[in-house]
C-alpha positions in Angstrom: -41.8 -20.8 10.0 -38.0 -19.9 9.9 -36.8 -16.7 8.5 -35.0 -17.2 4.9 -31.3 -17.1 4.7 -29.2 -14.6 3.3 -27.7 -15.8 -0.2 -24.8 -13.2 -0.1 -23.6 -14.9 3.4 -21.0 -17.3 3.2 -21.6 -18.5 6.4 -24.8 -17.6 8.5 -24.1 -19.0 11.9 -20.6 -17.3 11.5 -18.7 -20.9 11.1 -18.7 -23.8 8.7 -20.8 -26.8 9.5 -18.4 -30.2 10.0 -19.3 -31.3 6.5 -19.3 -27.5 5.0 -16.2 -28.2 3.3 -16.2 -31.6 2.1 -19.7 -31.0 0.4 -18.8 -28.0 -1.5 -15.7 -29.3 -2.6 -17.6 -32.7 -4.0 -19.8 -30.0 -5.6 -16.8 -28.2 -7.4 -15.1 -31.7 -8.8 -18.2 -32.6 -10.2 -18.5 -29.5 -11.7 -15.2 -29.3 -13.0 -14.7 -32.9 -14.5 -17.9 -32.4 -16.0 -19.8 -35.0 -14.4 -22.5 -32.9 -13.0 -23.7 -30.0 -11.9 -23.3 -28.4 -8.7 -26.0 -29.3 -6.6 -27.8 -27.9 -3.3 -24.8 -28.0 -1.3 -23.5 -24.8 -3.0 -25.3 -21.4 -2.4 -26.9 -20.2 -6.2 -24.6 -17.2 -6.2 -21.8 -19.5 -6.4 -23.3 -21.9 -8.1 -24.1 -19.6 -10.9 -20.6 -18.0 -10.9 -18.6 -21.2 -10.6 -20.8 -22.2 -13.9 -19.7 -18.8 -15.3 -16.0 -19.6 -14.7 -16.3 -22.8 -16.2 -18.1 -21.5 -19.5 -15.0 -19.0 -19.3 -12.0 -21.5 -19.2 -10.6 -20.3 -15.9 -8.1 -23.1 -15.1 -9.1 -24.4 -11.3 -5.8 -25.2 -10.6 -3.7 -21.9 -11.7 -3.3 -20.1 -8.7 -2.3 -16.6 -9.7 -4.1 -13.9 -11.3 -2.3 -11.7 -14.6 -0.5 -8.4 -13.6 -2.2 -6.2 -15.6 -0.6 -2.5 -14.5 3.5 -2.1 -13.1 5.2 0.7 -11.8 4.8 4.3 -13.3 1.4 2.7 -15.3 0.2 1.6 -11.8 0.9 4.3 -9.9 -0.8 7.2 -13.0 -3.7 5.1 -13.2 -5.1 4.8 -9.5 -3.6 8.4 -8.8 -6.1 9.2 -11.3 -8.8 6.8 -10.4 -12.2 8.3 -8.7 -11.6 6.2 -5.8 -8.6 8.1 -4.8 -9.7 11.2 -2.9 -11.4 8.5 -0.8 -8.7 6.0 0.4 -8.4 8.1 3.0 -12.2 6.8 4.5 -11.5 3.2 3.6 -8.3 3.5 5.5 -10.0 4.9 8.6 -12.4 2.2 8.4 -11.4 -0.5 7.6 -7.2 -0.5 7.1 -6.3 0.8 10.5 -7.8 -2.3 12.4 -6.2 -4.6 9.7 -3.2 -5.9 11.1 -5.6 -6.5 14.4 -8.3 -8.3 12.7 -5.7 -10.5 10.4 -7.2 -9.4 7.4 -6.2 -7.7 3.9 -8.1 -4.5 2.3 -8.2 -4.5 -1.6 -9.8 -1.7 -3.4 -10.5 -2.3 -7.5 -11.3 -0.7 -10.3 -14.4 -1.5 -12.3 -13.0 -4.4 -14.3 -11.2 -6.3 -11.3 -7.4 -4.5 -11.4 -6.4 -4.3 -7.8 -5.5 -0.5 -7.3 -4.5 -0.6 -3.5 -3.9 -3.8 -1.5 -3.2 -2.8 2.1 -3.6 -4.3 5.6 -1.8 -7.0 7.7 2.0 -7.5 6.4 2.4 -11.2 7.0 -0.8 -12.4 5.0 -0.1 -9.8 2.3 3.2 -11.5 1.8 1.3 -14.9 1.7 -0.9 -13.4 -0.9 1.3 -12.0 -3.0 2.2 -15.6 -4.4 -1.1 -15.9 -5.7 -0.6 -12.5 -7.0 -3.2 -10.8 -5.1 -1.3 -7.9 -5.4 -1.4 -4.2 -6.6 -2.0 -3.7 -10.3 -3.3 -8.0 -11.0 -6.6 -8.6 -12.0 -9.1 -10.4 -10.4 -11.9 -10.2 -12.8 -13.9 -13.3 -12.5 -13.9 -14.2 -15.5 -10.0 -14.3 -15.5 -9.3 -15.8 -12.4 -12.9 -17.4 -11.0 -15.2 -17.1 -8.1 -13.8 -14.4 -5.5 -15.6 -11.9 -3.5 -14.3 -8.7 -5.3 -14.4 -10.4 -9.0 -18.4 -11.8 -7.9 -19.1 -8.8 -6.7 -18.4 -6.9 -9.5 -20.0 -9.4 -11.8 -23.5 -9.4 -9.8 -23.2 -6.0 -8.7 -24.0 -6.9 -5.5 -22.4 -7.4 -2.1 -20.9 -11.0 -1.7 -18.8 -13.3 0.6 -16.9 -16.1 -0.7 -16.0 -18.8 1.9 -12.7 -20.9 1.2 -13.9 -24.1 -0.6 -16.2 -21.4 -2.6 -13.5 -20.3 -4.8 -13.4 -22.0 -8.2 -9.6 -22.0 -8.4 -8.5 -24.6 -5.6 -5.0 -22.6 -4.3 -7.2 -20.0 -3.9 -9.5 -22.1 -1.5 -7.4 -21.5 2.3 -8.8 -17.7 1.6 -12.1 -16.5 2.5 -13.3 -13.0 1.3 -16.1 -10.1 1.9 -16.7 -7.8 -0.7 -19.2 -4.9 -2.2 -19.3 -2.9 -5.3 -18.8 1.0 -5.1 -20.8 3.2 -7.7 -20.6 7.2 -8.0 -23.5 8.6 -6.6 -24.3 11.2 -8.8 -24.3 9.1 -12.3 -24.4 5.4 -10.7 -21.2 4.4 -12.6 -19.7 1.4 -11.0 -16.4 2.6 -9.9 -14.9 -0.7 -8.5 -15.1 -2.5 -5.4 -13.8 -3.1 -1.7 -12.7 -6.3 -0.4 -11.3 -7.6 3.0 -9.6 -11.1 2.4 -8.4 -13.3 5.5 -9.3 -16.5 7.2 -12.5 -18.2 8.0 -14.0 -15.1 10.2 -13.6 -12.6 7.0 -16.9 -15.0 5.8 -19.0 -13.9 9.2 -21.6 -11.9 8.8 -20.4 -8.7 10.5 -17.9 -8.3 8.3 -20.0 -7.6 5.0 -21.4 -5.5 7.3 -18.5 -3.9 7.9 -18.0 -3.7 4.1 -20.8 -2.6 3.3 -21.0 0.4 5.8 -17.5 1.7 4.3 -19.0 1.7 1.0 -22.0 3.6 2.2 -19.2 6.2 3.8 -17.3 6.0 0.8 -20.2 7.0 -1.0 -21.6 10.0 0.9 -18.0 11.5 0.9 -18.0 10.9 -3.1 -21.3 12.7 -3.0 -20.3 15.5 -0.7 -17.0 15.8 -2.5 -19.3 16.3 -6.1 -21.4 18.8 -4.2 -18.0 20.7 -3.2 -16.8 20.8 -6.7 -20.4 22.3 -8.2 -20.2 25.1 -5.8 -16.6 26.0 -6.5 -18.0 25.9 -10.1 -20.8 27.9 -9.5 -18.4 30.7 -8.2 -19.0 30.3 -4.5 -16.2 31.7 -2.2 -13.7 28.7 -1.5 -13.2 27.5 2.2 -9.9 29.4 3.7 -7.1 27.7 2.7 -5.1 26.1 5.5 -1.7 26.9 6.2 0.5 24.2 5.7 2.2 22.7 9.1 5.8 22.6 9.5 7.8 20.1 7.4 11.1 18.8 6.1 12.3 17.2 3.0 15.4 15.5 2.9 14.9 12.2 0.6 16.3 12.8 -2.5 17.2 16.0 -2.0 20.9 17.5 -2.1 19.8 20.4 0.0 16.5 20.2 2.3 13.0 22.3 1.9 11.8 23.5 4.9 8.2 24.3 4.3 6.7 27.0 7.3 3.3 28.5 7.6 5.2 31.7 5.7 6.0 29.3 2.9 8.6 26.7 1.6 12.6 27.7 1.5 15.4 26.0 0.9 18.4 25.5 3.2 22.0 25.0 2.7 23.5 21.8 3.3 24.6 22.9 6.8 21.6 24.0 7.7 20.0 20.8 6.0 22.2 18.7 8.2 21.9 20.4 11.5 17.9 20.5 11.5 17.4 16.9 10.4 19.8 15.9 12.9 17.5 17.8 15.5 14.6 15.7 13.9 16.2 12.5 14.9 16.8 13.7 18.0 13.1 15.0 18.8 12.2 11.5 17.4 13.9 9.8 20.7 12.7 12.9 23.2 16.1 14.4 23.1 17.9 17.8 22.7 21.7 17.7 21.4 24.4 20.0 22.5 26.9 21.5 20.2 30.1 19.3 21.1 27.0 16.5 20.0 26.1 18.1 17.1 30.0 19.1 16.0 30.7 15.1 16.1 27.6 14.0 14.0 28.5 17.1 11.3 32.1 17.2 11.0 33.5 13.7 11.9 34.8 14.2 14.9 36.7 17.8 14.0 37.1 20.2 16.7 34.3 22.4 15.2 32.0 23.3 18.4 32.7 27.1 17.5 31.6 26.5 13.7 28.3 24.7 14.8 27.1 27.2 17.0 28.0 30.0 14.6 25.9 27.8 11.9 22.8 27.1 14.8 22.5 30.6 15.4 22.2 31.7 11.7 19.4 29.0 11.8 17.6 30.0 14.1 17.2 33.3 13.1 16.2 31.8 9.4 13.3 29.8 10.9 12.4 31.2 13.8 13.6 30.6 17.6 10.2 29.2 18.5 11.3 26.1 16.0 14.7 25.6 17.1 15.5 26.1 21.0 19.1 26.0 22.9 20.7 24.8 26.1 20.8 21.9 24.3 19.6 22.6 20.8 16.4 21.2 20.1 13.0 21.2 18.7 10.3 23.2 20.3 7.7 22.1 17.9 6.6 19.1 16.2 8.3 18.8 12.5 7.3 16.2 10.4 9.8 14.6 8.0 9.2 13.1 4.7 11.9 10.6 6.2 9.8 10.0 9.4 6.9 9.3 6.8 8.3 6.7 5.2 9.6 5.0 8.3 5.7 5.1 9.8 4.8 3.3 6.5 6.9 0.7 6.5 6.0 -0.1 10.0 2.6 -0.2 8.7 3.8 -2.7 6.3 2.5 -0.6 3.5 5.6 -1.2 1.4 4.2 0.4 -1.8 3.0 3.5 -0.2 6.7 4.0 1.0 8.1 3.5 -2.4 5.6 5.8 -3.6 7.1 8.5 -0.8 10.7 7.5 -1.3 12.1 9.2 -4.0 15.9 8.4 -3.3 18.2 8.4 -0.3 18.3 11.2 2.5 20.6 14.1 1.8 22.5 12.1 -0.8 25.6 14.7 -1.0 25.9 15.1 2.8 29.3 13.1 4.0 28.3 14.0 7.8 28.6 11.2 9.9 25.1 11.4 12.0 23.1 11.7 8.2 24.5 9.1 6.6 23.5 6.8 9.8 20.3 7.7 9.3 20.4 7.6 5.4 21.8 3.6 5.7 19.2 2.9 8.6 15.9 3.6 6.4 17.6 2.4 3.3 18.1 -0.9 4.9 14.3 -1.1 6.3 13.6 -0.3 2.8 15.4 -2.6 1.0 13.8 -5.3 3.6 11.0 -4.7 3.2 10.7 -4.7 -0.5 12.7 -7.8 -0.5 10.4 -9.4 1.8 7.3 -8.6 0.2 8.4 -10.5 -3.1 5.7 -8.6 -5.2 7.5 -8.0 -8.4 5.7 -4.6 -9.2 7.5 -3.4 -6.0 10.5 -4.8 -6.6 11.0 -3.7 -10.1 10.1 0.2 -8.7 12.6 -0.2 -5.8 15.3 -1.3 -8.6 15.3 1.5 -10.8 16.2 3.9 -7.3 20.1 4.9 -7.7 21.1 2.8 -4.7 19.6 -0.3 -5.8 20.3 -0.2 -9.9 23.6 -2.3 -8.9 22.2 -4.7 -5.9 22.2 -7.9 -7.6 20.0 -9.4 -5.0 17.3 -7.0 -5.2 17.6 -7.9 -9.4 17.7 -11.8 -8.8 15.1 -11.9 -6.5 13.3 -9.7 -9.2 13.8 -12.3 -11.5 12.2 -15.1 -9.4 8.7 -13.3 -8.8 8.4 -11.6 -12.3 5.1 -13.7 -14.4 6.6 -16.3 -16.8 4.7 -13.8 -19.2 6.1 -10.7 -18.6 7.9 -8.8 -20.9 10.0 -7.2 -17.9 11.9 -10.5 -17.5 14.3 -10.5 -20.1 15.5 -6.6 -19.4 16.1 -7.9 -15.2 17.7 -10.8 -16.5 19.9 -9.1 -19.1 20.8 -6.3 -16.3 21.4 -8.9 -13.5 23.9 -10.8 -15.9 25.8 -7.7 -16.7 25.8 -7.2 -12.8 27.5 -10.5 -12.4 30.2 -10.2 -15.3 31.2 -6.6 -14.0 34.7 -6.4 -12.2 34.4 -6.1 -8.5 36.3 -3.8 -6.7 39.6 -4.4 -5.3 
């Protein structure tokens, strides 16, 4: 007697049979045209979901999801969401390998709104065409059968293989998802989903998602216990001293955080420390002559630079800034480098979260201006390539993008036709085009 097949698995053998898609699509066609109910070619969990989707009036030929949350509303909502503190666990277990595994990792709230969408950048760009983006709603009653929406509807881990999706434009994708609950109250918090090609519907992928959910719920339980202990007046764990960090984005003068505490640097010290940090990324130091050229536009200011560096070393410590050549002696993380790392991973939304503005915008030092232009160009290119309206709108509010007609035009092209923001975007673009050009 053969063992019973797990009804929650889309492809128990790990791959579809030769007639699998044909039989699924034929059954789907009979259901949506009202010529018959889906038959035994369809798993019961999918058949029930199709019927719910049909009953909810979901259009099987619509390929997009509504976007409920944008910009500050999205950021504020997900920052306060109970799953926000456990995102490092999800990133460690799923997102870090998502590029190699050719998949997208999405985390939703309890009603199917996408709060975080990370992973393979090329796949996310494709998925943005069907509004599989942060802020969009993928509840089953809104967009039909899909793994995160159906997992929330039935409160159970589930896989949806390509042709099992209710909406035809979504059928090139497969997905595995599982609901997440508060381990103390049992309240449904949301779902964790992986989306990609056929391989995402293999049995081991659902096992991986379920293991991630178990780790997340364990972490939530631990955090709850820690909170109770603090509330009971137990001595909190010793505070960790912050690692050295330099903040230069959107600031006229840099803020340096050392174990002794934060300090705001003068503009010249801000420029010099940033230039040494950029040199350290390349594994290099700088001579006084080189720093003079990068700070003073080629003026003969070597003596001035030496004097400023001497003051800087006394201020921040000779154990941080060395000489002959001038260089960093310890790792100094910067908010600029953090944004670059996120962009390199394809995490454009997170990079925007951590980009309040240009690098030392008041500095005219050539070396600083070069760093400012490089990261600005990287961010602009990543946002434009994302084709995600919520990212485009956020980026367009930055001072460097407010007069960028290409950004506003792309934003207008990708905003849903029902978006109330289209009129404002169109009006702003018209003003830019009518503005006199500088001669």
